[in-house]
Chimera marker file (.cmm) of the C-alpha trace (Angstrom):
<marker_set name="trace">
<marker id="1" x="-28.729" y="12.023" z="-92.799" r="1" g="1" b="0" radius="0.5"/>
<marker id="2" x="-29.407" y="12.758" z="-89.159" r="1" g="1" b="0" radius="0.5"/>
<marker id="3" x="-30.929" y="9.866" z="-87.255" r="1" g="1" b="0" radius="0.5"/>
<marker id="4" x="-33.623" y="12.225" z="-85.871" r="1" g="1" b="0" radius="0.5"/>
<marker id="5" x="-34.653" y="14.851" z="-88.451" r="1" g="1" b="0" radius="0.5"/>
<marker id="6" x="-33.610" y="13.068" z="-91.669" r="1" g="1" b="0" radius="0.5"/>
<marker id="7" x="-32.970" y="16.470" z="-93.285" r="1" g="1" b="0" radius="0.5"/>
<marker id="8" x="-29.401" y="17.383" z="-92.303" r="1" g="1" b="0" radius="0.5"/>
<marker id="9" x="-26.236" y="15.330" z="-92.335" r="1" g="1" b="0" radius="0.5"/>
<marker id="10" x="-25.571" y="13.696" z="-88.973" r="1" g="1" b="0" radius="0.5"/>
<marker id="11" x="-21.996" y="14.235" z="-87.816" r="1" g="1" b="0" radius="0.5"/>
<marker id="12" x="-22.245" y="13.626" z="-84.068" r="1" g="1" b="0" radius="0.5"/>
<marker id="13" x="-22.469" y="10.193" z="-82.497" r="1" g="1" b="0" radius="0.5"/>
<marker id="14" x="-25.423" y="10.381" z="-80.094" r="1" g="1" b="0" radius="0.5"/>
<marker id="15" x="-25.883" y="8.171" z="-77.051" r="1" g="1" b="0" radius="0.5"/>
<marker id="16" x="-29.609" y="8.925" z="-76.837" r="1" g="1" b="0" radius="0.5"/>
<marker id="17" x="-30.412" y="8.400" z="-80.535" r="1" g="1" b="0" radius="0.5"/>
<marker id="18" x="-27.983" y="5.487" z="-80.928" r="1" g="1" b="0" radius="0.5"/>
<marker id="19" x="-26.656" y="6.951" z="-84.154" r="1" g="1" b="0" radius="0.5"/>
<marker id="20" x="-25.423" y="10.059" z="-85.912" r="1" g="1" b="0" radius="0.5"/>
<marker id="21" x="-27.336" y="13.312" z="-85.400" r="1" g="1" b="0" radius="0.5"/>
<marker id="22" x="-26.938" y="16.858" z="-86.691" r="1" g="1" b="0" radius="0.5"/>
<marker id="23" x="-26.004" y="19.684" z="-84.321" r="1" g="1" b="0" radius="0.5"/>
<marker id="24" x="-29.597" y="20.994" z="-84.193" r="1" g="1" b="0" radius="0.5"/>
<marker id="25" x="-31.008" y="17.601" z="-83.199" r="1" g="1" b="0" radius="0.5"/>
<marker id="26" x="-28.167" y="17.178" z="-80.704" r="1" g="1" b="0" radius="0.5"/>
<marker id="27" x="-29.168" y="20.409" z="-78.962" r="1" g="1" b="0" radius="0.5"/>
<marker id="28" x="-32.869" y="19.560" z="-79.120" r="1" g="1" b="0" radius="0.5"/>
<marker id="29" x="-32.808" y="16.070" z="-77.599" r="1" g="1" b="0" radius="0.5"/>
<marker id="30" x="-29.977" y="16.450" z="-75.090" r="1" g="1" b="0" radius="0.5"/>
<marker id="31" x="-30.549" y="15.440" z="-71.489" r="1" g="1" b="0" radius="0.5"/>
<marker id="32" x="-28.144" y="16.665" z="-68.822" r="1" g="1" b="0" radius="0.5"/>
<marker id="33" x="-28.067" y="13.394" z="-66.896" r="1" g="1" b="0" radius="0.5"/>
<marker id="34" x="-27.374" y="11.319" z="-70.033" r="1" g="1" b="0" radius="0.5"/>
<marker id="35" x="-25.078" y="13.691" z="-71.928" r="1" g="1" b="0" radius="0.5"/>
<marker id="36" x="-22.633" y="14.905" z="-69.256" r="1" g="1" b="0" radius="0.5"/>
<marker id="37" x="-19.782" y="12.785" z="-70.654" r="1" g="1" b="0" radius="0.5"/>
<marker id="38" x="-20.465" y="13.786" z="-74.266" r="1" g="1" b="0" radius="0.5"/>
<marker id="39" x="-17.838" y="16.081" z="-75.798" r="1" g="1" b="0" radius="0.5"/>
<marker id="40" x="-20.590" y="18.089" z="-77.544" r="1" g="1" b="0" radius="0.5"/>
<marker id="41" x="-22.669" y="18.711" z="-74.415" r="1" g="1" b="0" radius="0.5"/>
<marker id="42" x="-22.842" y="22.285" z="-73.147" r="1" g="1" b="0" radius="0.5"/>
<marker id="43" x="-24.884" y="23.404" z="-70.180" r="1" g="1" b="0" radius="0.5"/>
<marker id="44" x="-27.953" y="25.421" z="-71.245" r="1" g="1" b="0" radius="0.5"/>
<marker id="45" x="-27.368" y="29.142" z="-71.531" r="1" g="1" b="0" radius="0.5"/>
<marker id="46" x="-29.492" y="31.634" z="-69.673" r="1" g="1" b="0" radius="0.5"/>
<marker id="47" x="-32.643" y="32.745" z="-71.440" r="1" g="1" b="0" radius="0.5"/>
<marker id="48" x="-32.629" y="36.428" z="-70.592" r="1" g="1" b="0" radius="0.5"/>
<marker id="49" x="-35.549" y="37.038" z="-72.952" r="1" g="1" b="0" radius="0.5"/>
<marker id="50" x="-37.749" y="35.014" z="-70.555" r="1" g="1" b="0" radius="0.5"/>
<marker id="51" x="-37.057" y="37.346" z="-67.613" r="1" g="1" b="0" radius="0.5"/>
<marker id="52" x="-40.211" y="39.378" z="-66.852" r="1" g="1" b="0" radius="0.5"/>
<marker id="53" x="-40.379" y="42.740" z="-68.595" r="1" g="1" b="0" radius="0.5"/>
<marker id="54" x="-42.656" y="45.702" z="-68.066" r="1" g="1" b="0" radius="0.5"/>
<marker id="55" x="-44.317" y="48.272" z="-70.309" r="1" g="1" b="0" radius="0.5"/>
<marker id="56" x="-43.857" y="51.997" z="-69.778" r="1" g="1" b="0" radius="0.5"/>
<marker id="57" x="-47.369" y="52.285" z="-68.342" r="1" g="1" b="0" radius="0.5"/>
<marker id="58" x="-46.699" y="49.425" z="-65.912" r="1" g="1" b="0" radius="0.5"/>
<marker id="59" x="-43.507" y="51.177" z="-64.841" r="1" g="1" b="0" radius="0.5"/>
<marker id="60" x="-45.342" y="54.482" z="-64.341" r="1" g="1" b="0" radius="0.5"/>
<marker id="61" x="-48.017" y="52.788" z="-62.227" r="1" g="1" b="0" radius="0.5"/>
<marker id="62" x="-45.573" y="51.130" z="-59.808" r="1" g="1" b="0" radius="0.5"/>
<marker id="63" x="-43.456" y="53.097" z="-57.347" r="1" g="1" b="0" radius="0.5"/>
<marker id="64" x="-41.372" y="49.979" z="-56.701" r="1" g="1" b="0" radius="0.5"/>
<marker id="65" x="-40.564" y="49.513" z="-60.409" r="1" g="1" b="0" radius="0.5"/>
<marker id="66" x="-39.743" y="53.217" z="-60.720" r="1" g="1" b="0" radius="0.5"/>
<marker id="67" x="-37.346" y="52.927" z="-57.769" r="1" g="1" b="0" radius="0.5"/>
<marker id="68" x="-35.633" y="49.896" z="-59.343" r="1" g="1" b="0" radius="0.5"/>
<marker id="69" x="-35.362" y="51.668" z="-62.676" r="1" g="1" b="0" radius="0.5"/>
<marker id="70" x="-33.945" y="54.833" z="-61.134" r="1" g="1" b="0" radius="0.5"/>
<marker id="71" x="-31.370" y="52.856" z="-59.136" r="1" g="1" b="0" radius="0.5"/>
<marker id="72" x="-30.211" y="50.933" z="-62.210" r="1" g="1" b="0" radius="0.5"/>
<marker id="73" x="-30.105" y="54.022" z="-64.424" r="1" g="1" b="0" radius="0.5"/>
<marker id="74" x="-28.264" y="55.986" z="-61.740" r="1" g="1" b="0" radius="0.5"/>
<marker id="75" x="-25.682" y="53.240" z="-61.281" r="1" g="1" b="0" radius="0.5"/>
<marker id="76" x="-25.042" y="52.977" z="-65.030" r="1" g="1" b="0" radius="0.5"/>
<marker id="77" x="-24.739" y="56.771" z="-65.350" r="1" g="1" b="0" radius="0.5"/>
<marker id="78" x="-22.367" y="56.962" z="-62.361" r="1" g="1" b="0" radius="0.5"/>
<marker id="79" x="-20.237" y="54.176" z="-63.853" r="1" g="1" b="0" radius="0.5"/>
<marker id="80" x="-20.158" y="56.025" z="-67.177" r="1" g="1" b="0" radius="0.5"/>
<marker id="81" x="-19.120" y="59.333" z="-65.582" r="1" g="1" b="0" radius="0.5"/>
<marker id="82" x="-16.413" y="57.637" z="-63.467" r="1" g="1" b="0" radius="0.5"/>
<marker id="83" x="-15.005" y="56.060" z="-66.634" r="1" g="1" b="0" radius="0.5"/>
<marker id="84" x="-14.828" y="59.272" z="-68.692" r="1" g="1" b="0" radius="0.5"/>
<marker id="85" x="-18.116" y="58.576" z="-70.455" r="1" g="1" b="0" radius="0.5"/>
<marker id="86" x="-16.719" y="55.470" z="-72.124" r="1" g="1" b="0" radius="0.5"/>
<marker id="87" x="-19.587" y="53.076" z="-71.309" r="1" g="1" b="0" radius="0.5"/>
<marker id="88" x="-20.385" y="50.961" z="-74.359" r="1" g="1" b="0" radius="0.5"/>
<marker id="89" x="-23.661" y="49.139" z="-74.971" r="1" g="1" b="0" radius="0.5"/>
<marker id="90" x="-21.922" y="45.781" z="-74.614" r="1" g="1" b="0" radius="0.5"/>
<marker id="91" x="-20.639" y="46.805" z="-71.150" r="1" g="1" b="0" radius="0.5"/>
<marker id="92" x="-24.069" y="48.024" z="-70.036" r="1" g="1" b="0" radius="0.5"/>
<marker id="93" x="-25.639" y="44.768" z="-71.231" r="1" g="1" b="0" radius="0.5"/>
<marker id="94" x="-23.050" y="42.730" z="-69.309" r="1" g="1" b="0" radius="0.5"/>
<marker id="95" x="-23.757" y="44.733" z="-66.140" r="1" g="1" b="0" radius="0.5"/>
<marker id="96" x="-27.515" y="44.221" z="-66.561" r="1" g="1" b="0" radius="0.5"/>
<marker id="97" x="-26.993" y="40.486" z="-67.159" r="1" g="1" b="0" radius="0.5"/>
<marker id="98" x="-24.939" y="40.283" z="-63.953" r="1" g="1" b="0" radius="0.5"/>
<marker id="99" x="-27.753" y="41.999" z="-62.039" r="1" g="1" b="0" radius="0.5"/>
<marker id="100" x="-30.316" y="39.605" z="-63.530" r="1" g="1" b="0" radius="0.5"/>
<marker id="101" x="-28.071" y="36.638" z="-62.670" r="1" g="1" b="0" radius="0.5"/>
<marker id="102" x="-27.866" y="37.794" z="-59.060" r="1" g="1" b="0" radius="0.5"/>
<marker id="103" x="-31.415" y="38.981" z="-58.420" r="1" g="1" b="0" radius="0.5"/>
<marker id="104" x="-33.527" y="36.873" z="-60.810" r="1" g="1" b="0" radius="0.5"/>
<marker id="105" x="-31.538" y="33.646" z="-61.161" r="1" g="1" b="0" radius="0.5"/>
<marker id="106" x="-30.197" y="33.950" z="-57.565" r="1" g="1" b="0" radius="0.5"/>
<marker id="107" x="-26.532" y="33.403" z="-58.497" r="1" g="1" b="0" radius="0.5"/>
<marker id="108" x="-23.747" y="34.498" z="-56.214" r="1" g="1" b="0" radius="0.5"/>
<marker id="109" x="-21.464" y="37.050" z="-57.839" r="1" g="1" b="0" radius="0.5"/>
<marker id="110" x="-17.885" y="35.958" z="-58.403" r="1" g="1" b="0" radius="0.5"/>
<link id1="1" id2="2" r="1" g="1" b="0" radius="0.2"/>
<link id1="2" id2="3" r="1" g="1" b="0" radius="0.2"/>
<link id1="3" id2="4" r="1" g="1" b="0" radius="0.2"/>
<link id1="4" id2="5" r="1" g="1" b="0" radius="0.2"/>
<link id1="5" id2="6" r="1" g="1" b="0" radius="0.2"/>
<link id1="6" id2="7" r="1" g="1" b="0" radius="0.2"/>
<link id1="7" id2="8" r="1" g="1" b="0" radius="0.2"/>
<link id1="8" id2="9" r="1" g="1" b="0" radius="0.2"/>
<link id1="9" id2="10" r="1" g="1" b="0" radius="0.2"/>
<link id1="10" id2="11" r="1" g="1" b="0" radius="0.2"/>
<link id1="11" id2="12" r="1" g="1" b="0" radius="0.2"/>
<link id1="12" id2="13" r="1" g="1" b="0" radius="0.2"/>
<link id1="13" id2="14" r="1" g="1" b="0" radius="0.2"/>
<link id1="14" id2="15" r="1" g="1" b="0" radius="0.2"/>
<link id1="15" id2="16" r="1" g="1" b="0" radius="0.2"/>
<link id1="16" id2="17" r="1" g="1" b="0" radius="0.2"/>
<link id1="17" id2="18" r="1" g="1" b="0" radius="0.2"/>
<link id1="18" id2="19" r="1" g="1" b="0" radius="0.2"/>
<link id1="19" id2="20" r="1" g="1" b="0" radius="0.2"/>
<link id1="20" id2="21" r="1" g="1" b="0" radius="0.2"/>
<link id1="21" id2="22" r="1" g="1" b="0" radius="0.2"/>
<link id1="22" id2="23" r="1" g="1" b="0" radius="0.2"/>
<link id1="23" id2="24" r="1" g="1" b="0" radius="0.2"/>
<link id1="24" id2="25" r="1" g="1" b="0" radius="0.2"/>
<link id1="25" id2="26" r="1" g="1" b="0" radius="0.2"/>
<link id1="26" id2="27" r="1" g="1" b="0" radius="0.2"/>
<link id1="27" id2="28" r="1" g="1" b="0" radius="0.2"/>
<link id1="28" id2="29" r="1" g="1" b="0" radius="0.2"/>
<link id1="29" id2="30" r="1" g="1" b="0" radius="0.2"/>
<link id1="30" id2="31" r="1" g="1" b="0" radius="0.2"/>
<link id1="31" id2="32" r="1" g="1" b="0" radius="0.2"/>
<link id1="32" id2="33" r="1" g="1" b="0" radius="0.2"/>
<link id1="33" id2="34" r="1" g="1" b="0" radius="0.2"/>
<link id1="34" id2="35" r="1" g="1" b="0" radius="0.2"/>
<link id1="35" id2="36" r="1" g="1" b="0" radius="0.2"/>
<link id1="36" id2="37" r="1" g="1" b="0" radius="0.2"/>
<link id1="37" id2="38" r="1" g="1" b="0" radius="0.2"/>
<link id1="38" id2="39" r="1" g="1" b="0" radius="0.2"/>
<link id1="39" id2="40" r="1" g="1" b="0" radius="0.2"/>
<link id1="40" id2="41" r="1" g="1" b="0" radius="0.2"/>
<link id1="41" id2="42" r="1" g="1" b="0" radius="0.2"/>
<link id1="42" id2="43" r="1" g="1" b="0" radius="0.2"/>
<link id1="43" id2="44" r="1" g="1" b="0" radius="0.2"/>
<link id1="44" id2="45" r="1" g="1" b="0" radius="0.2"/>
<link id1="45" id2="46" r="1" g="1" b="0" radius="0.2"/>
<link id1="46" id2="47" r="1" g="1" b="0" radius="0.2"/>
<link id1="47" id2="48" r="1" g="1" b="0" radius="0.2"/>
<link id1="48" id2="49" r="1" g="1" b="0" radius="0.2"/>
<link id1="49" id2="50" r="1" g="1" b="0" radius="0.2"/>
<link id1="50" id2="51" r="1" g="1" b="0" radius="0.2"/>
<link id1="51" id2="52" r="1" g="1" b="0" radius="0.2"/>
<link id1="52" id2="53" r="1" g="1" b="0" radius="0.2"/>
<link id1="53" id2="54" r="1" g="1" b="0" radius="0.2"/>
<link id1="54" id2="55" r="1" g="1" b="0" radius="0.2"/>
<link id1="55" id2="56" r="1" g="1" b="0" radius="0.2"/>
<link id1="56" id2="57" r="1" g="1" b="0" radius="0.2"/>
<link id1="57" id2="58" r="1" g="1" b="0" radius="0.2"/>
<link id1="58" id2="59" r="1" g="1" b="0" radius="0.2"/>
<link id1="59" id2="60" r="1" g="1" b="0" radius="0.2"/>
<link id1="60" id2="61" r="1" g="1" b="0" radius="0.2"/>
<link id1="61" id2="62" r="1" g="1" b="0" radius="0.2"/>
<link id1="62" id2="63" r="1" g="1" b="0" radius="0.2"/>
<link id1="63" id2="64" r="1" g="1" b="0" radius="0.2"/>
<link id1="64" id2="65" r="1" g="1" b="0" radius="0.2"/>
<link id1="65" id2="66" r="1" g="1" b="0" radius="0.2"/>
<link id1="66" id2="67" r="1" g="1" b="0" radius="0.2"/>
<link id1="67" id2="68" r="1" g="1" b="0" radius="0.2"/>
<link id1="68" id2="69" r="1" g="1" b="0" radius="0.2"/>
<link id1="69" id2="70" r="1" g="1" b="0" radius="0.2"/>
<link id1="70" id2="71" r="1" g="1" b="0" radius="0.2"/>
<link id1="71" id2="72" r="1" g="1" b="0" radius="0.2"/>
<link id1="72" id2="73" r="1" g="1" b="0" radius="0.2"/>
<link id1="73" id2="74" r="1" g="1" b="0" radius="0.2"/>
<link id1="74" id2="75" r="1" g="1" b="0" radius="0.2"/>
<link id1="75" id2="76" r="1" g="1" b="0" radius="0.2"/>
<link id1="76" id2="77" r="1" g="1" b="0" radius="0.2"/>
<link id1="77" id2="78" r="1" g="1" b="0" radius="0.2"/>
<link id1="78" id2="79" r="1" g="1" b="0" radius="0.2"/>
<link id1="79" id2="80" r="1" g="1" b="0" radius="0.2"/>
<link id1="80" id2="81" r="1" g="1" b="0" radius="0.2"/>
<link id1="81" id2="82" r="1" g="1" b="0" radius="0.2"/>
<link id1="82" id2="83" r="1" g="1" b="0" radius="0.2"/>
<link id1="83" id2="84" r="1" g="1" b="0" radius="0.2"/>
<link id1="84" id2="85" r="1" g="1" b="0" radius="0.2"/>
<link id1="85" id2="86" r="1" g="1" b="0" radius="0.2"/>
<link id1="86" id2="87" r="1" g="1" b="0" radius="0.2"/>
<link id1="87" id2="88" r="1" g="1" b="0" radius="0.2"/>
<link id1="88" id2="89" r="1" g="1" b="0" radius="0.2"/>
<link id1="89" id2="90" r="1" g="1" b="0" radius="0.2"/>
<link id1="90" id2="91" r="1" g="1" b="0" radius="0.2"/>
<link id1="91" id2="92" r="1" g="1" b="0" radius="0.2"/>
<link id1="92" id2="93" r="1" g="1" b="0" radius="0.2"/>
<link id1="93" id2="94" r="1" g="1" b="0" radius="0.2"/>
<link id1="94" id2="95" r="1" g="1" b="0" radius="0.2"/>
<link id1="95" id2="96" r="1" g="1" b="0" radius="0.2"/>
<link id1="96" id2="97" r="1" g="1" b="0" radius="0.2"/>
<link id1="97" id2="98" r="1" g="1" b="0" radius="0.2"/>
<link id1="98" id2="99" r="1" g="1" b="0" radius="0.2"/>
<link id1="99" id2="100" r="1" g="1" b="0" radius="0.2"/>
<link id1="100" id2="101" r="1" g="1" b="0" radius="0.2"/>
<link id1="101" id2="102" r="1" g="1" b="0" radius="0.2"/>
<link id1="102" id2="103" r="1" g="1" b="0" radius="0.2"/>
<link id1="103" id2="104" r="1" g="1" b="0" radius="0.2"/>
<link id1="104" id2="105" r="1" g="1" b="0" radius="0.2"/>
<link id1="105" id2="106" r="1" g="1" b="0" radius="0.2"/>
<link id1="106" id2="107" r="1" g="1" b="0" radius="0.2"/>
<link id1="107" id2="108" r="1" g="1" b="0" radius="0.2"/>
<link id1="108" id2="109" r="1" g="1" b="0" radius="0.2"/>
<link id1="109" id2="110" r="1" g="1" b="0" radius="0.2"/>
</marker_set>
């Protein structure tokens, strides 16, 4: 059993727990400064669901939000037209994630 939860089989040797832990416990207790050399460690992924969102009424009440929305929609539509209307949902999501990375998480685009 896992050294932490005692409900799943521990298969990973953990520096922090000083014993075997399951993958769920491994992800729960990890610490970047302690786990950098661990072969199981992965940097945390972005939590796009925590980025602020707005209701339709909030959008309608804000000229700034309307401008942002129109710019994004226009860019996606222009991209779709330039690519023979072949834009797929997965591509649109990737584009939106790149915009969020740049403007919300302040990443530089590669």
